[in-house]
C-alpha positions as CSV (number, residue, x, y, z in Angstrom):
1,M,-16.2,19.6,27.0
2,K,-14.2,21.6,29.6
3,G,-11.1,22.9,28.1
4,S,-12.2,22.3,24.6
5,R,-11.1,25.0,22.1
6,A,-11.9,26.1,18.7
7,I,-8.8,25.5,16.4
8,A,-8.4,26.4,12.8
9,V,-6.1,24.3,10.7
10,L,-4.7,25.9,7.5
11,G,-4.3,23.6,4.7
12,G,-6.2,20.4,3.9
13,G,-3.1,18.4,2.7
14,I,-2.0,15.3,4.2
15,T,-0.2,17.3,7.3
16,G,-3.4,19.3,7.7
17,L,-6.0,16.7,7.7
18,T,-3.7,14.4,10.0
19,A,-3.1,17.4,12.5
20,A,-7.1,18.2,12.1
21,Y,-7.8,14.5,13.0
22,R,-5.4,14.4,16.1
23,I,-6.7,17.5,17.4
24,G,-10.3,16.3,17.2
25,Q,-9.4,13.2,18.9
26,L,-8.1,15.4,21.8
27,G,-11.5,16.8,22.2
28,H,-11.3,20.3,20.5
29,R,-13.4,21.6,17.8
30,V,-11.5,22.1,14.5
31,R,-12.2,23.8,11.2
32,V,-9.9,23.1,8.2
33,F,-9.3,25.9,5.9
34,E,-8.2,24.8,2.4
35,E,-8.0,27.4,-0.5
36,N,-8.8,24.6,-3.4
37,S,-12.1,23.0,-4.0
38,R,-10.8,19.5,-2.7
39,L,-8.8,18.1,0.0
40,G,-5.6,16.1,-0.3
41,G,-3.2,18.9,-1.4
42,A,-1.0,17.6,-4.2
43,I,-2.0,14.1,-3.5
44,R,-4.4,12.8,-6.2
45,T,-4.9,9.3,-7.9
46,E,-6.5,9.1,-11.2
47,R,-7.0,6.0,-13.4
48,S,-6.9,6.7,-17.2
49,D,-7.0,4.1,-20.0
50,G,-5.8,1.2,-17.7
51,W,-3.0,3.3,-16.0
52,L,-2.8,4.2,-12.4
53,V,-1.7,7.9,-12.2
54,E,-0.3,9.2,-8.7
55,S,0.2,13.0,-8.6
56,G,2.0,14.3,-5.5
57,P,3.9,12.4,-3.0
58,N,2.9,8.8,-3.8
59,S,4.6,6.6,-1.3
60,F,5.5,6.2,2.1
61,Q,7.1,3.4,4.3
62,L,4.6,1.1,6.3
63,S,7.4,0.3,8.8
64,G,7.0,0.4,12.4
65,A,3.4,0.3,13.9
66,D,2.2,4.0,13.9
67,L,1.4,4.5,10.5
68,P,-0.4,1.2,9.7
69,Q,-2.3,1.7,13.0
70,F,-3.3,5.3,12.0
71,L,-4.6,4.0,8.4
72,H,-6.6,1.4,10.3
73,E,-8.0,4.1,12.9
74,L,-9.3,5.9,9.6
75,D,-10.5,2.5,8.0
76,L,-8.1,3.0,5.1
77,D,-6.5,-0.4,5.3
78,Q,-8.3,-1.4,2.3
79,E,-7.2,1.6,0.3
80,I,-3.4,0.7,0.6
81,V,-2.4,-0.1,-3.2
82,E,0.7,-2.3,-2.9
83,P,3.0,-2.0,-6.1
84,A,2.9,-4.8,-8.5
85,A,5.9,-6.7,-9.3
86,L,5.8,-5.7,-12.8
87,A,5.7,-2.1,-11.7
88,K,9.1,-1.9,-10.4
89,N,10.3,0.8,-12.7
90,R,9.4,4.2,-11.4
91,Y,9.3,7.3,-13.5
92,I,9.0,11.0,-13.0
93,A,7.4,13.5,-15.5
94,R,9.7,16.1,-16.6
95,G,8.1,18.5,-19.3
96,Q,6.4,16.1,-22.0
97,S,8.5,13.0,-21.1
98,L,8.9,10.3,-18.5
99,V,12.1,9.9,-17.2
100,P,13.2,6.7,-15.2
101,V,14.2,6.9,-11.5
102,P,17.6,5.4,-11.0
103,G,17.3,2.2,-9.2
104,S,20.9,2.0,-7.9
105,P,23.7,4.2,-7.1
106,G,25.6,3.2,-10.3
107,A,22.4,4.3,-12.4
108,L,22.3,7.5,-10.6
109,L,25.9,8.2,-11.0
110,F,26.2,7.3,-14.6
111,G,22.7,7.7,-15.7
112,S,21.0,11.2,-17.0
113,F,18.5,11.7,-14.1
114,F,20.7,14.6,-12.7
115,S,23.1,16.9,-14.5
116,F,26.9,16.7,-14.2
117,G,26.8,19.6,-11.9
118,A,24.2,18.3,-9.5
119,K,26.2,14.9,-9.5
120,L,29.1,16.8,-8.3
121,R,27.2,18.8,-5.7
122,I,25.9,15.4,-4.2
123,F,29.5,14.0,-4.4
124,R,30.8,17.0,-2.8
125,E,28.1,17.0,-0.1
126,L,29.0,13.5,0.8
127,L,32.6,14.4,1.5
128,Q,31.6,17.5,3.8
129,R,31.9,17.6,7.5
130,E,28.6,17.5,9.1
131,S,27.0,21.0,9.6
132,R,24.3,21.9,12.0
133,S,21.6,24.7,11.8
134,E,20.6,26.7,14.7
135,T,17.0,26.8,13.6
136,D,14.4,24.5,12.1
137,V,14.5,24.1,8.3
138,S,12.1,22.6,5.9
139,V,13.0,19.5,3.8
140,A,13.1,22.0,0.7
141,E,15.5,24.5,2.4
142,F,17.8,21.6,3.7
143,T,17.9,19.9,0.1
144,R,18.4,23.3,-1.6
145,R,21.2,24.4,0.7
146,H,23.1,21.0,0.6
147,F,22.3,19.5,-2.6
148,G,20.8,22.3,-4.7
149,Q,17.6,23.2,-6.5
150,E,17.9,20.6,-9.2
151,V,18.1,17.7,-6.8
152,L,15.0,19.4,-4.8
153,E,13.0,19.5,-8.1
154,R,13.9,16.0,-9.5
155,A,14.3,13.8,-6.5
156,V,12.6,15.2,-3.4
157,Q,9.6,17.2,-4.3
158,P,8.2,14.1,-6.4
159,F,8.2,12.1,-3.4
């Protein structure tokens, strides 16, 4: 194809695989380079003793038309797992324990999900005037700067 290029995508996580797919749709040759023996990055699903265990980011919103259409293009419609009503409680592994994810602002404020210091930092940030960055920043960098490392590790990275 005229104008076709050979393009390398570094990383076989969800972002790299999505980029490779779209680049291929544009008619370019694409090669994905992944350092691990499997694709998918941190995303992994395992079934163990009747439990469904998700590793890595395990949720996204199916709002709007773009994501459902993309999943349909990839023939992944049937792979979507809707959470059971009985599974409304969510947990995050912290060390050897499962810690319930707060389901309300009150549970976040009065529960033990975050330390007192992290709660103060969140509250303080809510009262701050808006600040803008002159450069693009990652979600991790933004969270760390505004809310601290604990919020990044306990609330953002798992999702």
